[in-house]
N, C-alpha and C positions, 0 to 999 in steps of 0.2 A: 488549656483548661483543665479544670479538675477531673479526676479519676472519676467514672461512674460509679455509684454507690452500691448497685448490684455487684461488681466485680470486687469492692472492698480494697483496701489499701495494698500498695504494693512493697512487697518486703523480699528482698534475695532469699532463696531457699538456702544457698551455702550459707549466708550469713546466719540465718536463723538455725542453722544446725551447729555452726560454731557457737554461738550463744548458748544454746541448751546444753552444751558438751562443758563449758566452763561456769567457774563460779565467780559472781559479781566480786568486783574488787580486785579481781587477780591481774594476769597478765592482759596486757592491750591486745585487741582483736585486729589484725591487720587486713584492709579491705578496699577494693576498687570501686564498688557498688554505692557511687555517690547519689544514685537516683532512687536507692531504696529509702521508703519511710521509716521513721523511728517507731517501733511498737511499743507498747508498755512494758514488753519482756526486756528490753534494752536499758531501762532505767538503772542506774549503778555501774554500769559497764564503760570501759574505757575503748575508744576504737582509734586506730591509725588509718585514716581516710587519705586517699591517694590524690594529689593536686595537680598531677602531671609531671613533675621531677622530684617530689619528695612528699613524705607523708605527715599531715598535721594531726595532733593527738585532739581527740574529741570527747571528753566526758559528758554523758547523758544524763539529765536530770529529767524531771517531771514536766518541766515548761516546753521540752524539746519534743514530746511525744506529737505526733503527726506531722511533724516536718520532714524534710529531707535530709539525709546526712551531709550532702553537697553544700549545703547552705552554711554550714558551719566550719567548712575548710575551704577559703577562697581559693580559687585557681588561678586568679590574675592579681597583680600587684599594681596599685596605683602608685605612678611617680610623682607627677605634678602636671598642672595645665602649662603648657608654654606661651610663647608671645612675648614682644616686646614690653608690654606692663610688668608681667611677671618677674622679667629680668630685671628691669629698673628698679621693682621693689626689693629683690634680692640685693641688688648691688647698695643700696641705701641701707638697708639692715645691716650687711656686712661693713659698710664705710662707718655707721654710729658703733658699732661693736668694736672697731679698730680704735674710735676716739674715745671711747670710754675707757680702754684698756691703758692707752697712752696717757689719759688722766690720771688713773689710778697708779699707774708708774712715775708720774711726775711729783705726785704727792708723798709716794712712799720716799723719793730721792730726797724731797724738801723736809720730811720729818728726820730722815738719818743725819741732814746736814746740821739741823737744828740741836740735835743731841750732842753732837762732837762740839 
């Protein structure tokens, strides 16, 4: 659910203090406040947003105002969907890649033999 309009946007107090103390375009601001909304004062700053094990760099522009910092630093990584069909598709792609490599090697050896 959206936050009540009478409360206003949630911006972490510590984060706002850090932003007002620094100049735009300077050193990146390290933060763990993923739930903090991006205020118009944040435009031009670079944040290092914590993802759980590392910090992702987020450069704020005008289009990001109103969104949360965590939206631009994903905390989970998509690997792939598993299953038998996916495995078959990957094996077919690998086999075709090997076949093209072998064909390229064969043509290279035949052209080298013709030159001699």
